[in-house]
C-alpha positions, 0 to 999 in steps of 0.5 A, a space after each residue: 475488461 481487457 487484459 490491459 485493465 489488469 494492473 498486477 496478476 499473481 498466478 500460483 505465486 508462492 514465497 518461501 524464506 530459507 531452505 530445507 527444514 528451516 524453510 518458512 512458506 510465507 505465501 502458498 500459491 496465490 492467485 490474484 488479479 488487481 484491476 483498475 479501480 479495484 478497492 481490495 481488503 486483504 484480511 487476516 491476523 498478524 503473521 498470516 502472510 498479508 505483508 508478504 503478499 503485498 511485497 510480491 504485488 509491489 515487486 519487492 520480493 520475487 516469487 519462489 514459484 509461480 509468477 507475478 506480472 504487471 500487464 497494465 503497468 509495464 512493471 512495478 514502477 507505477 505502484 505506491 507502497 505505504 509501509 507498516 513500519 516507520 519510513 520517514 527520513 529523520 533528517 528531512 522535514 515533513 515537506 521534504 519527506 513527502 517530496 522525496 520520491 518526486 525529487 528523485 524522479 526529476 519532477 519539476 519544482 512547481 509540480 512537486 510543490 503543488 502535489 506535496 501541498 495537496 497530498 499533505 492537506 488531503 491527510 490533514 497534515 498541512 500544519 506539520 509541513 516544516 516539522 521533523 519526524 522527531 517532532 510529530 507523533 506516530 499517527 502523524 508520521 503515518 499520515 505523512 507516509 500516506 501523503 508521500 505516496 499520494 503525492 506520486 499519484 500512482 495507478 496502484 496504491 498498496 497500504 500495509 496495515 495503514 491504520 494498525 497503530 493508529 487510534 480509531 479517529 486517526 485511522 479513519 482519517 488515513 483511510 478516508 485519505 486513501 479512498 479519496 485519493 484513489 477515487 480522484 486519480 482512478 487508482 486501484 487500492 489494496 489495503 491489508 488489515 486485521 480490522 473488520 471495520 476497515 475491510 468493510 469500507 472496501 468493496 472486495 475482500 479476500 482473506 489470507 490464513 497461514 499464507 493461503 489466500 482464500 477464494 472469494 467464495 471462502 472469504 467471510 
């Protein structure tokens, strides 16, 4: 593959919070490249550095040493991020929440409507279109958060424990939607998880332990 196929590259990227004796190293010198079409699971327990690594890949955090670059994207703008925490805006209904990034980007109204309708259907949330976040369950809210990312058709989808707070059936549906959307658009997909069953559904796995991203040959 040519260099342009590398969407994001970490070279000895580290992330430290705080200074001196109280400093906490969240990620130690990670080397990782995500290419077009990759399906990667980053596996590790809570507190292992999975979210911090994802934030580096997304450009939400700047490495304290090493580098993160986006040669195939020209920057992190082509990335869609599914957060682990609740991220819906309470005053907006499901349709408005899903459409918000497209509206802010100035997408045409007809295109926005089509993308939102398709994304909500893909995650099985079309019947929630006119409900407010307070009127839906946590699992439904997570599906809507996924739909909001899918509607943007990003070239790279980063999903932080997207099934972590969901029951087995709902979690499976969310993962189905992520994989189907990535397959349809050709996007790369990176999922952090502590669940071996989720990791098994992605073709590449990398383990992270105490902030250290293990080499492929050292990943179980």
